[in-house]
N, C-alpha and C positions, 0 to 999 in steps of 0.2 A: 672583464667578466665580473670582477669584484665590484667595480664601479657601477656596472649595470644592475647588479643585485641590490647594491646599496640604494640606488635611485628608485628601484622598484619598491623596496621596503619603505623608503621615505614617502613615496607616492601613496602607498596603501595606508600608511600611518596618518598622513595628512587627510586622506579621505575619511578615515575612521574618526578622526578628531572633528572634522567638519560635520559629519553625520551625527556624532554624539551631541555637538553643540546645538543642532537643529532638530533633534528628535521630538521635542515638545510641539513643534509646528507640523510635523509630518501628517497627523490625521486630518488637518485642515487643507491639505494640498491634494489636488488631483494628480493622477499619474503623470500627465504631461508636464505640469508645473514642477513636479518633484524631479522628473528626468532632467529638465533644464537646470534645476537648482543643484543637483548632486553631480551632474556631469556624466561620466561614463559608467557610474555605478549601476549595475543591472536592476531595473525596476520592472515588475510584472505589469501587464496591461489591464489589471483589475484592481479594485480598491484593496488597501492594506487590511489584513485580518489580524490585527494585533490585540490579543485579549486584554492587555493592560492599558489600552488607549480607549477613550470613549469620545471620539470626535463627532463632528456634525454628520458625517456620512454613515456612521455606524451607531449613532446614539439611539438606543431603544429604551431609555428611561421613561417613566410615566410622568407626563407633564402635570398631572393632577393626582398626586399621591393621596391615598386615603388619610383622613385626619386621625391624629393620635386619639386613643380612647379617652373619654372625658374622665377626669379625676375629681372626686369629691373633695371639697375643702374641709378637712377634718377639724380645723380650728374655728369653723364658723359657729356663731352663737346667735340665738334669738332671744327676745324677751316677750313677756305676755302681760296683758291687762284683763282682769275680769270686768266685763261690761255689764252683764246681766246675770242674775241667778234664776230668774223665772221668765223665760227658759235660760239654761246655762249657755252663755255666749261669751267667748274669749277672743280678744284681739291679739294677734301675734305679729310682732314687729320683726321684719327681716327674716321671714321663714324661707324665702327663696333668694339666692344670691344673683347679682347681675350676670355673671358668666353662665349660670344655669338658665336664666331667662333667655339670654341670647341663643344658647344651644337649643333649647326646647322650641323656641319660635322658628328657628331654621328647620328643625325636624318637622314641625307641624304645618308649615306654610302651604305645602301642596295638598294637604289633607282636609282642608275646611270644606264643609258642605252645609246646606240649610239645616238648622237644628230641628230635632223632633222631640216629642214627648211620648210617654207611655200612657195609653188609655185603654182600658179593658184588656190589658195584657198585650197590646200591640203598639209598635212604634209608628207614630204618624205625625204629620205636620199640622200645625194649628196657628191661628192668628194670635193666640196668646203668647207665642214665642216666635220672635222674628229674627233671632240672632243666627250665627253660624257656629258649627261645632267641629271639632277634630279629635278623633280618638288617638291616643298616644301609645307608641310601642313600649311595653313594660321593660324591654331589654335595653332601651336607650340609656346611655350612661348618665346624662343629666336628669332624666326622669327617675332613674333609680335612686339618685342622690336625694331628690325631693321627697319621694315616697318613703325612703328609709328614715329620713328626718321626721316625717309625719308619723311614721310607725313608732318611733321613739317617744314622741309626744304623747301617744295614746296610752303607753304603759300597759297595765293589766286589763284595759278595756277590751283588748283582743287577746285570744289565746293562739300563740304561734303555731301550735301543732293542729289547730282546728279551724280558726278563722283566717281571713285574708284581707288584704288592703283593697282589692278590686282594681279594675282598669281605670286609670286617670283619663281625663278629657279636658280639652280646651274649649272655651266659649269666647266668641268675639262679637262685639257690638259696634256698629257704625251709626251715624246720625239717624235719629228717629227710631232705632231698634230698641226692643224692650223684652222683658219676660214678666208677664203679669204674676200676681200672687200665686204661689204654688208651694208644695213641700217636696222634700227629697226622698222621704221614705215611701215604700210601696204599700198600697192599701192591702195587698195580700202578699205574704212572703213568697220569695222566688225559689224554685227548685235548684238544687245543686247541679253543677254541670258534670260531676263525676259519676253520675248514674246511681248514687245512693239516694236514700229517702230524706236526706237532710234538707232543710230550708233555711234561707238567709234573708236578711234585710239590711238596709243601710243604717247601721247603728249611729253613725255620726257623719259630719261633713266638714271638709276643709274647702275654703274658697279663697284662693290666692291670686292676687292681681299681678299680671305680668307687664301690661302696658296701660298707662294712665294718661296719655296725651289727649285729654278730652275735657269737656265740661258736661255736667249732668252725669247720668249713669250711676247714681248711688245705689247701694244694696240696702233695701228697706225691709225692716222687720216690724210689722205693725203691732205685734204683741209684746215686744221686748221692753223691759223697764230697766232704767239705770240702777245700779247698785245704790248710788247716792242721788238725792234730788239735786236739781240745779242749784248753783251757787246763789246765795241770797244777794250777792253783789251784782248778779246779772251776767257774769262772765261765762264763757263756754265750759262745758263739762270737762273737756280734756283737750290740751293743745299739743300733745305729742312730745311734751318735755320742753316746750319753748313758749315765749310770749307772756309769761306770768311774772309779776314783780317779785322782789325778794321777800315781801311780806305775804306772798301767796294770794293776795287779793286781786285777782284778774278783774279789771273793771270793764272789760269788753271793748275799750277804746283802741286797743292795740291790734285787733283782729285783722283789719283791712291792710295793715302794713306788714303783716307777718309773711315770711317766706312760705312758699307752697308746702314745704315739708313740716312746717310748724303750725299751719292752720289747723283748726279743730278737725280731728279725724272722724268724728261723728257728731250728730246733732239730734235733738228731739224734733221729730217730724210734726208738722202742723196738724196732721190728722191722728196724732198719737204714735207711739212706738219710736224706733231709732232708725236713722238713715246714715250710712257709712259711705264716705267718698272714696273712690278708687285711689290707692297709693301703691305703686309698683313695688313688689317684694313683700308687702304685708299681706296678712291673711286673716280670715275669720274662721272660727271653729265653733261648732255647736253639736249638741247631742240630739238626735232625732227621735229616739224611742224612750218610752217610760220603762220602768223596771218590769212591767208585765208584758212588754213587747208590743204595746199599742203605740201608734204614732202620736207625737206631741204636736198638736195643732198650733201651739205657741211658737213653733219654729217656722211657721209659714213666712215666706219672704218673697221679695220681688226685685227684679232688675229694672230700676226706673229708666225711662227713656233717655237715650243719649242726645244731648243738644247738638254737639258736633265733636269731631275728632274720632278717636279709636280707643276702644277698651278691650283688652284681652285678659282672660282669667283662667285659672286652672282649678278644675273640680277634682277632688279625691273623696271617694265614698267608701270608707271601710265597711267590710261585710262581716257581720256577726251571724253565726248559725244558731238557730233556735236551740236553747238548752235541752229540750226534751226530744230532739230528733237525732 
């Protein structure tokens, strides 16, 4: 009797040890395979319902979990160059970071549609503008980062409790596409969307390049004038910090051998004014309105035709409400 009891206990103990050693493999076994594996241990004829196991038969995890919220790089900095005073035109280096560019492009990709312009108060298509555009959601993490950084750049040009940054928009050009000379401000102020009698206009513009894998496609300001005249030695006005000898006398002979990021960022156009080549991450900023709230025609600009490739840019148009409304 004692021996029988001892044998029974030993058998149970051995079975328990064997089961414990193989518990990690249980969820991947069917009931039949598990029966053959464990022996006479009673196994139900339905899949195991063990809450602490997540095997293939009971795995209900999401194969495509939502992405983590985009986090702004608080350490990111940019630098600026005053290009023109009449009109005020500022070149911003590295306004948008590569991670922001990648995230914004992913968000906008399915949203592109043929671009429109506003004429006589209505949105319409025109042969003057042959690009595609995509409105951006203002609650998108990367969009919020860029808009907030642009808001900081503006300082007191906007009043936080009264004005607003406005909805940002992407524009995309492919080979042959263009946007003829135009201005960003509205001929007549726009009514506020909050039902009040306030009116607003686009006080300024940011134009930030996101994709620059192209030739052609310069942004052209026919009325812009460089702060300083061209170098008497014939070199480019500005090479983005590279390509100039230690004596500062850029002789123009180095331009063809410069890396793309150090080639001249803008040039004097043959018809007058300044033309800026697209450089991803960099942006142009200008003020659209005079102090009396009339539009500054000197800010008229164009997107010159793209020779080949792809150019994508981000428009941000801060909205200032008329002081007397």
